[in-house]
C-alpha positions as CSV (number, residue, x, y, z in Angstrom):
1,M,-34.8,-7.9,20.0
2,P,-33.7,-4.8,20.1
3,V,-35.5,-2.2,16.9
4,L,-32.1,-1.8,15.5
5,F,-30.4,-5.4,15.6
6,Y,-34.6,-6.5,14.3
7,W,-34.1,-3.3,10.7
8,M,-30.5,-4.8,10.4
9,R,-31.7,-8.4,10.2
10,K,-35.0,-7.9,8.1
11,L,-31.7,-5.6,5.6
12,M,-30.0,-8.8,5.5
13,D,-32.6,-11.7,5.2
14,K,-33.2,-12.7,1.5
15,D,-36.8,-11.7,-0.8
16,W,-39.0,-14.8,0.7
17,A,-41.5,-13.3,-2.3
18,D,-39.1,-15.1,-5.0
19,D,-39.6,-18.7,-3.5
20,P,-43.0,-19.2,-1.6
21,A,-42.1,-22.5,-0.3
22,A,-39.2,-20.8,1.9
23,G,-40.7,-17.7,2.7
24,L,-43.3,-20.6,4.2
25,E,-40.2,-22.3,5.6
26,K,-38.9,-19.8,7.2
27,G,-42.1,-18.7,9.3
28,I,-42.6,-21.6,9.8
29,R,-39.9,-22.6,11.8
30,E,-40.1,-18.5,13.9
31,F,-43.7,-19.0,14.5
32,N,-42.3,-22.3,16.2
33,A,-39.9,-20.2,18.3
34,G,-42.4,-18.3,19.5
35,D,-41.8,-14.8,17.5
36,F,-44.8,-14.5,16.2
37,Y,-44.3,-11.0,14.1
38,E,-41.6,-12.1,12.4
39,A,-43.8,-14.8,10.7
40,H,-46.3,-12.8,10.2
41,D,-43.3,-10.8,8.4
42,I,-41.8,-12.9,6.7
43,W,-45.2,-14.6,5.8
44,E,-46.6,-11.4,4.8
45,E,-44.0,-10.4,2.2
46,T,-44.1,-14.1,0.0
47,W,-48.2,-13.2,0.5
48,R,-47.7,-10.0,-1.5
49,G,-45.8,-11.8,-4.6
50,V,-48.3,-14.1,-4.8
51,R,-51.2,-15.2,-6.8
52,G,-54.2,-18.0,-6.8
53,P,-55.0,-20.4,-4.6
54,E,-51.1,-19.3,-2.6
55,R,-52.0,-16.2,-1.5
56,L,-55.5,-16.4,0.4
57,F,-53.4,-19.5,2.4
58,F,-50.5,-17.3,3.6
59,Q,-53.3,-14.9,4.0
60,G,-54.8,-16.8,7.0
61,M,-51.3,-17.9,8.4
62,I,-50.7,-13.9,8.6
63,Q,-53.8,-13.6,10.0
64,L,-52.9,-16.8,12.5
65,A,-49.5,-15.2,13.8
66,I,-51.1,-12.2,14.7
67,G,-54.1,-13.8,16.4
């Protein structure tokens, strides 16, 4: 994906930190499509907005995406 297109798409995406379930779902779709870096970015943005056990869960998903 060209760099400019990547950043334009990123700016148009919603703030996943506001809705952890939607962020998880979007990240799973990206991961299953083979877009591991995109899944990582979505889960990281979501991770920044959650607290408690959910935070550790998203941290694991982030590591899985870049592993």
